N, C-alpha and C positions, 0 to 999 in steps of 0.2 A: 554335295554328296549326300545321298539319302541315308539316314541312320536306320538300319534294319531293326534295331531293338525298339525304337521309339515310334514305330508306325509311320516313318517318313516325315518326321518333324524338322529334319535338318534344313531343307530349303526355306521353310516358313521362318525359322529362326534367323537365317541369313537375311531374308527380305526385311523382317521387322527390325533387325539391327541396322540395316541401311537406312530405313525410314527414320529410326531414332536419331541417327547421326545427322540427317538432314534437318530435322526439326529440333534437335538438341534437347531431347527428353530421354529419361532413362528407359532402357529396353523393357524393364519389368513392368512399367506402367502400361505397356501395350499387351503384355503377355500374361498377366496375372489371371488365374494360376497357370504356371508354365507347364508343369508335369502333373500327371495323375498317378498317385502312388497308392497301392493296396498293400497294407501291412497285414500279414497273416499271423494269428495267435492261436493258442491251443484251446482256451476256454475263457469263460467270463468270471471265474472265481476270484482272480486277482488281476490287477492292471500291471502287466510286465514292464519293467523299467527300461530294458534295452531299446525296444522299439518306441517307447515313450520319448526317449531322448532323440531318436532318429526323426520322429514326427515333429518334435519341437524345432530342430534345425531346418528341416525341410519346409515347414510352414513359415518359418522366419524368413526364408528366401522366396516366399510367394507361391510355393507349390501346394497342390491340393492333396489331402491325405484322407484315406478311409481305411477301416479295419474290417477283416472277416475272421470269424472264429470257426475253427475246425469242428467244434462241438455243436455249433448252432446252425450251420448251413452247408450246403454243398459248395465247395470252392469253385467248381466250374460255373455254377449258376452265378456266384458273386462276380466272377471275372466277366461273364457275359453282360451282367447288369451294369457294372462300373466301367468296363473298357479301360483298364489301367494301362499306363505306359511302363510302369515298374511294379513287379510283385516281389515283396521282400519279407524275409522272416529271419528270426534268430533261433538257434537250436543247440541243445546240449548233446553230447555223444550218447548214443543209444536211442534217444527219442528223436534224433534227427531223421530217422527213416520214415517216421509218421508224416513229417512235413514233405519229404521227398516224394512219397507216394501221392500226396495231395497235389504236388506240383506236376507230377507225371500226368495226372488227370486233366490238366489245363494246358499242357505244352502244345497240343495240337489245335487249340482254339484261340490262341493269342500270340501276337508277335511281341508282347511285352518282355522286357528284360526280367529274368527271374534271378533273384539275388539271395544268397544265404550269408548270414553273419552269425556271431555268437561263438561259443567255446568250440563247437565241432569244426566250424570253418577255420578258426584260428589255429588249431593244432592238427587238423587233418585236411589241409587245403586241397589235397589230391581228390577230394570228393567232387571237385569240378570236372575231373576226368572220368570218374566212375559214374557220374549221374548226368546223362545227356539232357535232362530237363533243366539243368542249371546253366546259366550264362556266365555268372560271376560269383565269386565269394570274397568276403573280406576277412582279413586277419586283424585281430586286435581291436583297439578302440577306434571307432570309425565314424564319428559324427562329421568331422571335416572331410574325410574320405568319401562318405556317401554324397555329400554336396558336390564333390569333384566328379563323381560318377554321373550325377544328374547333368552337370555341365557338359560332360562328354556326350551323353545321350541327346542333348540339345544341339550338339554340333559345335560347341564352343571350346572344346579341349580334346587333345589327343588321348586315346586310351592309355598310352604309355605314361601319361602324366597324372594318372589317378592313383593316389597313395593307397597302400595296403591291399590293392586289388589283385586277385588271382583269376586267371582265365585260361581257356584252351586256345592253342594256336597250332594248327596242323597236327592235332592229336597229342600235343605236348603241353605240359603245364608251364605257364609263364607267370611269375610273381613279381609285381612291382615293388619298389622299396617301401618300407614302412615310414609313415610320418612320425615325427617325434611325439612323445607323449605330452599332452597338454598339462603344463605344470600349474596353471592357475585355474583350478576347477570352478571358481566363482564366475569365470568368464563363459562357462557353458550354459546355454539357456536351460531354464527349469523344464523338467519332463512335461510333455503335453499329454494330458489325460482326457482331453475333450473329444478325441477321435472315437471314444467309446459311446458317444451320445446316441448313436442310432440304435443301440441295444438298450431297451428300457429295463432289462433285467441285469445289466452289468453291475458288478459290485462297486459301489461308490461309498461304502461305509468304512472301508479300510484301504489305505494306500501304502505302497512300498515307497520308501525314501532311502537313498544312499548318501552318506555323508563323506565318503572318501573312496579312494581306489587304491588297490594294491595291498599286499600282505607281506610282512617281513619273514614269515615262518616258512618252513620247508617240509611239510608233512608229505610223506611219500606217495599217498593216494591222490594228491592234488596236482593240478597242472601248474601250480605257482612257480616251481623251479623252471619249467619250460617257458613260462611267460617272461620271467626275468632274463633268461637267456635270449629270447626272441627280441627283447627291447634293450639289450645291452648297448650302452652308448647313446641311447635315444631319450635320456631323461630319467629323473628319479621315479621309480615305480610306485612307491608309497606316497600318496598325496592326500590332503584333507581340505575340504571346504571350510570356510569360516563359519563360526556358530551363527552369526547374523544372516549369512546367506541361506543356511539350512532353515532357520526359523522363518525367513521371508517366504521361502517356497511353501512351507506348511501353512502359513497364514493365507497365502493366495489359494491354496487347495481348499482351505476351509471356507473361504468366501465363494468359491466356485461350486462346492459340493456341500450344501447345507446339512446333509445327512451324515457327513464324515464323523466317525466315532472313534477311530483308532489309527495310530501310525505304526507301521511295521518297518523298522530300520533293518535294511538288508546287508549292512556291512558285515564282512566275515568276522570282524572283531570290533564291536562298537566302542570299547573302552581302550583302544590301542594307545591313545595319547591321554595320559591321566589328567593333565591340566585342561586340555580341551574338554574332556568329559565333565570335570567339575564346573567349568564355566558354563557348559551347556545345561547342566543340572540346575544351576542358579537361575538361568534366564528362561528356560522352557516353561515352567509353571505359570509365570506371569504373562508371557508372550504368546503361548499356545494353550497349554493346559489340558490337552487330550491325553488319555492313557496311551502308552506305547509299549512295544515289544522290541527286544534287541538280542544280539548274540554276544556272549562273553567267552573269554578264554580263562581257564581256572587260575593260571599263574599270575594273572593281572588283577585278580579280585581280592579285595580286603573289605573289612567292615565299613571303612569310610566310603569307598566307592559304592558298595551295596546300599548303604543308607541314603547316599546322595541320589542314586537312581530311583529309589522308592519315593523320596520326597518330590522328585521331579515328575512322578506320575508313571514310572515303569510298572506295568502290571505283570508282565511275564518275560522270561528270558529262555534262551537255549544255551546249554553249556555241555561240552563234550566230555564223556568218560572214555568212549571208544572201546576200551578193553580193561578188565580188572587186572590183567597180567602186565606187569611192568616190562617184561621181555617183549611182549607183543606190541604194547602201546609205544614203547620207546625204541626198541630195536627194529621192529618191522614197520611201524607206522611213522616213526620219527617225531613223536609228539613231545618228548623231552620234558616230562613232568612226572612227579611221584604220586602215589595214591594219597599220601598225606596232603599234598597240595590241593588235590581235587576235593578231598573231604573237607578241608578248611574253607574252600570257596563255596561249597554247597551249604555249609553251616552259615556262612556270612549272608548268603542270599536268602536262605530260609529264615534266619533271624530277622532280616529286614522286612519280611512279609511279602516277598515276591514269588509268584508262581514259577516253578522250575520245570523245564522240559529237558530231560537228559538225551544225549545223542550217543549211540552205540553202534559199533560195527561187528557183526558176527561172521563166522566162516572165514577167519583170517588164515593166510598161508602159514604153515608150520604150527598152527594152533590146533586144538582138539575140541571135541564136543564138551569136555569137562571145562576147558577154558571159557567157552561160551556160557556154561552154567555158572561159573565164577563171576562173570560179568553180570548175569542176572542177580546173583546173590548180593553183589556190591550195590546194585541199584536198589534192591530191597532194603539194604541198610541205610542208604542215603535218602530214600523216600521221595523221589521226584513226583510231581503231580501227573506227569505223563512221561513215558520212556519211548523215545524214537529209536527203533532198531532197524538197521539196514544190513544188507549183505555186501561184503566187499566186492566191488567191481574193479578188476585190475585193468583200468583203461590203458590202451597202448600209449606209449610215450610219456607215461608217468614212471617214476622210479619203481613203484611196486609192480607195475605192469611188466617192466623189464625183469624184476626179481622173479616173478611167477613164470615168465617165459623161459628164462635161463635155467630154471629148475624143473622144467617139464610139468608144471602144475596146471596147465590149461587144457581143458577137455578137447578143444579143436587144434591145439598146438600154437595158435596165434593170438587168441583173445579178441579177434576182430568181430565176432558175432555176439555182441553183448545184448542183453535184454533191454527193452524200453526203460524199465524201472529197476532201481536197486532194491526194490521190495520183492520182486518176483522169484528170482533164482540166482544161483551163482554159477559161473562158468569154470570154477576151479575144480580140478580133479582131486578131491580130498576125501578122507574117510568120513563116514556118517553124513554125507552131503544132504540127503533127504531129511534126516533128523534135524540138522542144523537149519535147514530152510523152514521146517515146521516150528522149531523153537523161535525163529524170528516172528512168526505169526502169533505165537502164544506169549511172547515176551512181555508186552505191556499189560496184558490181561493177568499174567501171573504175579506181577508186582501189585496190582490193584486187588486181586482176589487170592488171598494166601492159601486157600484150600487147594488151588491148582499146583502150588509149588511142590508139594510132596508127591504129586502124581505126574510131574512134568516129564520124567524119563519115559514112563509108560505111554503118555499121550503122544510123544514124538515118535513112537514106534508105530502108531496107528495111521493107516493111509486115509486120513480124513482131511486131506489138503483143502478141498472146497469148503468144508465147514469151518476150518480154522481161518481160511482166508476171509470169509464173510464176517466172522466174529471179530477178526482183527480190524477190518475196514470200518465196521460199524463203531467199534470202540474208539479207534483212532479219530474218526470223524466227530464223535461225541466230545472227546477231550479237546480237540482242536477248537471246536466251536464253543464249548461251555467253559473251558478252563483257560486255554491259551489266548483265544480271541473272543471274549464273551460279550461283544457288542450286540445290541438288540437290532432286529430287523422285522419288517412285516412278515406275516405267515407266508404269503405268496413268494417273497424273496427267499425265505428260509427253505421252503420246500424245493424251490428251483435250484438253489445252491447245493442242497443235499443230493439231489438227483445228478447234478453235474459232477459232484465229487465221486459218487458211487460208480459212475460209468467211465471214469478215467483211471488209467494206471499211472498217471503222471505224479500223483501225490502219495 
């Protein structure tokens, strides 16, 4: 049977399998590389982790992998040049439409299977019905499932046996059962970063690393509660790699990338396991020694943890305030921590000498413009080195999305038309919407430059959105590069990364 997705490779696979049986040699020795996979990413500012893991498992099975960046080239041209069997990408909700538009531009020129993974495909699998350019999407963690799909495309497995897969059948959505969560994270291959090599301007000076998967908390704006429900009965959701496994990955990255200058740990909460954290902090300086960045949660921070992180080489951290209002932070966002807890954590990190980036959410449902101003004032008291402010996005199928829908707070009634970025605007039908969007743009600047604070109410009344947006983006870019991630790079790379940053709405 000819496989329509893989350009007719089915007969070839069957023939080679027969030859292999006759001469008693592994099929892969004749077929390497078996499939050509094009992974699509957004830009070259960072090396994304999701497709790095997909590349690792695919190459480990003998497949050929290449990458195409939306910010660097026309995807149709990349498809014509590479002639892939599979085009795959991961996407978050909101920004998924950018990828789908790119896939629509290539659907008519390739018979390759087009596959979406990531958060949007996991929680909105009906995207496969809504987007004719898609052939498949994956729900959940899909390293093993992706290999099963490749086996299907080669002709070696029924599509019904591919775990986590969602597809169209006669205009209806068919979802295959989920595979159990991998409990031994050390068994998963290290993420492959070599597929970036064809781009000489790709950022190889800082890499993302994740040390665990899953989060035990239930913030209402997050999909975590839905993820736990999705995987109920399929294994423990919160898992952690061993310290030794994490350090070995970074050592290998350092050998492969001589210019590597900083590690960015992407765990939702790096210090979730206190003993693991302290063990890591003892070993990291002597086994790696590069400066690093990580994310903390205030109720898990104390002086001992903060000092240990600093001694280990922690240069900067992100830690959430979200809102100065306990009612909004705990009652609406489900954060379950007091102002005093946050203030103690900020003091501990500040006293340890670590750069602090605060995280804040403005334009919260049932909140007011004055509540957002109180959040600004709290940041001014705590004195973060940079303040990340976003606008609440009530994603469908989150608890807060349901809260906003049930109370008629959504401009379009459903919340389905979300902006690409949570920096741009809010879909909530709330008082002072434009002023609160302008406050977000002026938020970090007002903390850094006190003369703006006394004028902030007047400034948010002025329709200077374009000016405020430019000032915010320039200041945010400066703080990210000079404070949060201050590794050095040649002028050419610096200019290129700055241009990439300024032309994207992703960050």
